C-alpha positions in Angstrom: 105.9 183.4 90.0 107.5 183.5 86.6 109.5 180.8 85.3 113.2 180.6 86.4 115.6 178.8 84.4 117.6 175.9 86.0 121.1 177.8 85.8 119.3 180.9 87.3 117.9 178.7 90.1 121.3 177.2 90.7 123.1 180.4 90.7 120.4 182.2 93.0 121.0 179.3 95.7 124.7 180.3 95.6 124.1 183.9 95.7 121.3 184.3 98.1 123.4 183.7 101.2 125.8 186.0 99.6 123.3 188.7 99.0 121.8 188.5 102.4 125.2 188.9 103.8 126.5 191.4 101.2 123.1 193.4 100.7 125.0 196.6 101.6 128.7 196.5 100.1 130.9 198.5 98.0 129.6 197.1 94.7 126.1 197.8 95.0 126.5 201.2 93.2 126.7 200.6 89.3 129.4 202.3 87.7 130.2 201.3 84.0 133.4 203.3 83.6 134.8 202.2 86.8 133.7 198.3 86.3 135.9 198.3 83.0 139.0 199.6 85.0 139.2 197.0 87.6 135.9 198.4 89.6 138.2 201.1 91.2 134.9 202.9 91.9 135.9 204.9 95.0 138.6 207.1 93.2 136.6 207.9 89.9 133.6 210.4 89.5 130.3 208.3 90.1 127.9 207.3 93.4 130.3 204.7 95.2 132.3 207.6 97.0 130.1 210.4 97.9 132.9 213.1 97.4 133.8 212.0 94.0 131.9 214.6 92.3 133.2 217.2 94.5 135.8 218.9 92.1 133.2 218.6 89.2 130.5 221.2 88.4 128.3 219.5 85.7 125.0 218.0 86.4 124.1 214.6 85.1 121.4 212.0 84.8 122.6 208.2 84.2 121.0 205.1 83.6 123.2 202.0 84.5 122.6 198.3 84.0 124.3 195.0 84.8 124.0 191.4 83.7 125.7 188.8 85.9 126.6 185.5 84.0 124.1 186.1 81.3 121.1 185.5 83.5 118.5 188.2 83.7 117.2 187.3 87.1 120.8 188.2 88.4 120.5 191.8 86.7 120.6 195.2 88.3 119.0 198.5 86.8 119.9 201.8 88.3 119.0 205.5 87.6 121.5 208.1 89.0 121.0 212.0 89.3 124.1 214.3 90.3 122.9 218.0 90.9 125.8 220.2 92.4 124.6 223.6 93.0 125.3 226.9 94.9 123.6 225.7 98.2 123.8 221.9 98.8 125.5 219.5 96.2 123.5 216.3 96.0 122.9 213.0 94.5 120.3 210.5 94.0 120.7 206.8 93.3 117.8 204.4 92.9 118.3 200.6 91.7 116.5 197.1 91.6 118.2 193.8 91.7 116.7 190.2 91.4 113.2 189.0 90.3 109.7 187.9 92.0 111.0 185.8 94.6 113.8 187.7 95.6 114.8 191.3 95.0 116.5 194.2 96.7 115.5 197.7 96.1 118.5 200.5 96.9 118.3 204.2 97.4 121.1 206.2 98.2 121.4 210.1 98.8 124.6 211.7 98.4 125.5 215.2 100.0 129.0 216.6 99.2 131.1 219.8 99.5 134.4 221.0 98.2 136.1 222.0 101.6 139.3 223.8 99.9 141.1 223.5 96.8 142.4 220.3 98.0 139.6 218.4 99.9 136.2 217.3 99.3 133.8 215.7 101.8 130.9 213.6 101.2 128.3 211.5 103.3 125.5 209.4 102.3 122.5 207.9 103.4 121.4 204.6 102.3 118.1 202.6 102.4 118.1 198.9 101.3 114.7 196.9 101.1 114.8 193.1 100.4 112.0 191.0 99.7 112.8 187.3 100.1 109.8 185.3 100.8 106.0 185.7 100.1 105.3 184.4 103.8 107.7 186.9 105.7 107.3 190.6 105.7 110.0 192.6 103.6 113.0 193.8 105.5 114.9 196.9 105.4 118.1 198.7 106.7 119.4 202.2 107.0 123.0 202.7 106.9 125.5 205.6 106.1 128.8 206.1 104.4 131.5 208.6 104.4 133.8 209.5 101.8 137.0 211.8 101.1 138.6 212.8 97.9 141.9 214.9 98.1 143.7 216.3 95.1 147.3 217.1 95.8 147.9 217.9 92.0 145.8 218.4 89.0 147.1 214.6 87.9 146.6 212.9 91.3 143.7 212.1 93.2 143.5 210.2 96.6 140.2 208.6 97.8 139.1 207.3 101.3 135.7 205.5 101.6 134.1 204.2 104.7 131.1 201.9 104.3 128.6 201.3 107.2 131.0 202.9 109.9 128.1 202.4 112.5 128.1 198.5 111.8 124.3 198.3 111.0 122.8 195.0 111.3 120.1 193.4 109.1 117.3 191.0 110.6 115.9 188.5 108.2 113.4 186.1 110.2 115.4 184.6 113.1 118.5 185.4 111.7 120.8 188.8 112.3 123.6 189.4 109.7 126.3 192.0 110.4 126.2 193.9 107.2 129.7 194.9 105.6 131.7 197.4 107.2 134.5 198.4 104.8 137.3 200.7 104.3 138.7 201.4 100.6 141.6 203.6 99.7 142.3 204.5 96.2 144.6 206.5 94.1 144.3 207.8 90.4 147.2 209.3 88.4 147.1 210.8 85.0 150.9 211.1 83.7 149.9 212.3 80.3 146.5 213.7 79.1 145.9 210.3 77.2 146.3 208.2 80.0 144.7 207.4 83.3 146.0 204.9 86.2 143.9 204.0 89.0 144.3 201.4 92.0 142.6 200.5 94.9 142.6 198.6 98.3 139.3 197.6 99.7 139.2 195.9 103.2 136.1 194.3 104.3 136.8 193.9 108.0 135.4 190.3 107.9 137.1 189.3 104.6 140.7 189.2 103.0 141.4 192.5 101.4 140.8 193.2 97.5 143.4 194.8 95.3 142.0 196.5 92.2 144.0 198.3 89.2 142.8 200.1 86.3 144.0 201.8 83.2 142.2 204.2 80.7 143.6 205.4 77.1 142.3 208.0 75.2 143.4 208.0 71.7 140.8 210.5 70.4 138.4 212.8 72.4 135.3 210.9 71.6 136.8 207.3 72.5 138.2 205.7 75.7 139.5 202.3 75.8 139.8 200.9 79.5 141.0 197.7 81.1 141.8 196.5 84.8 141.5 193.6 87.4 140.7 192.7 90.8 141.7 190.0 93.1 139.8 187.7 95.3 139.2 185.9 93.0 141.4 187.2 90.0 139.0 188.9 87.7 140.0 190.8 84.5 137.8 193.7 83.1 137.7 195.8 79.9 135.5 198.3 78.4 135.1 201.3 76.2 133.7 204.7 76.5 132.1 207.0 73.8 131.9 210.8 74.5 129.4 212.5 72.4 128.5 215.4 74.4 126.1 215.8 76.0 125.9 212.3 76.2 128.4 209.5 77.2 128.0 205.9 76.5 130.0 203.1 78.4 130.3 199.5 78.1 132.3 196.9 80.3 132.9 193.2 80.7 134.4 191.1 83.3 135.1 187.2 83.5 134.7 185.2 86.9 136.8 182.2 86.5 134.4 180.0 87.4 131.0 181.5 86.7 131.6 183.3 83.2 131.2 186.7 82.1 129.4 189.8 83.5 128.3 192.8 81.3 127.8 196.2 82.2 126.5 199.4 80.3 125.7 203.1 81.1 124.2 206.4 79.6 125.1 209.5 81.0 123.3 212.8 80.0 125.5 215.9 80.9 123.9 219.3 81.4 
């Protein structure tokens, strides 16, 4: 096993039970733009809500990375493909989290369709594989999610996301963990071309609700400035985006009140 710093070991001890119970939650899909805007990811284009690309026609390839609290052992990498077409709109997400002693592999497959001028519907199939012991076999879980995006006006989007509606469980050794069952509702409002406002309520049925808010300002076409926050605990976030077509580069940061900073970056190629 590779050497693990004392700080990484301490945080891993804290986060291992958390990750075991939260291996499938609404934050597992990295979205740097949304992360800088209070992590309001269900109402912004990305992978979190399988319906969120329903009104878009562009295809994209993305690489995403998040570093938690400056410790590489708590980092995640992800590759994302979004491929709308005339037959079946699809998206693929593959990510890896952890290190030798404990790691998670996530694969998600989105299918989505614009049903009318107002409504898009999406469904997702997820595979999560977890390695937690050299003495025990790896475990895996298959889950599904459902997403809806409604656009009653060009300046207004309303999102609904149901994570793990079948309430799938995960067995690790002799323990059985109920994977999170989460309902998220979000809204985005663009009163001016330069401004975008977002808000979300996320409710894990076993935990208190989390409230999220974000704002994006685009002073010039090539630059976006973003900020936001979420509760439980209070966590501010901020970031920037560079739109250099066909590439988009995003960076985001957040500050946990106890554990410190997270940093996130993403590179997207649009075609």
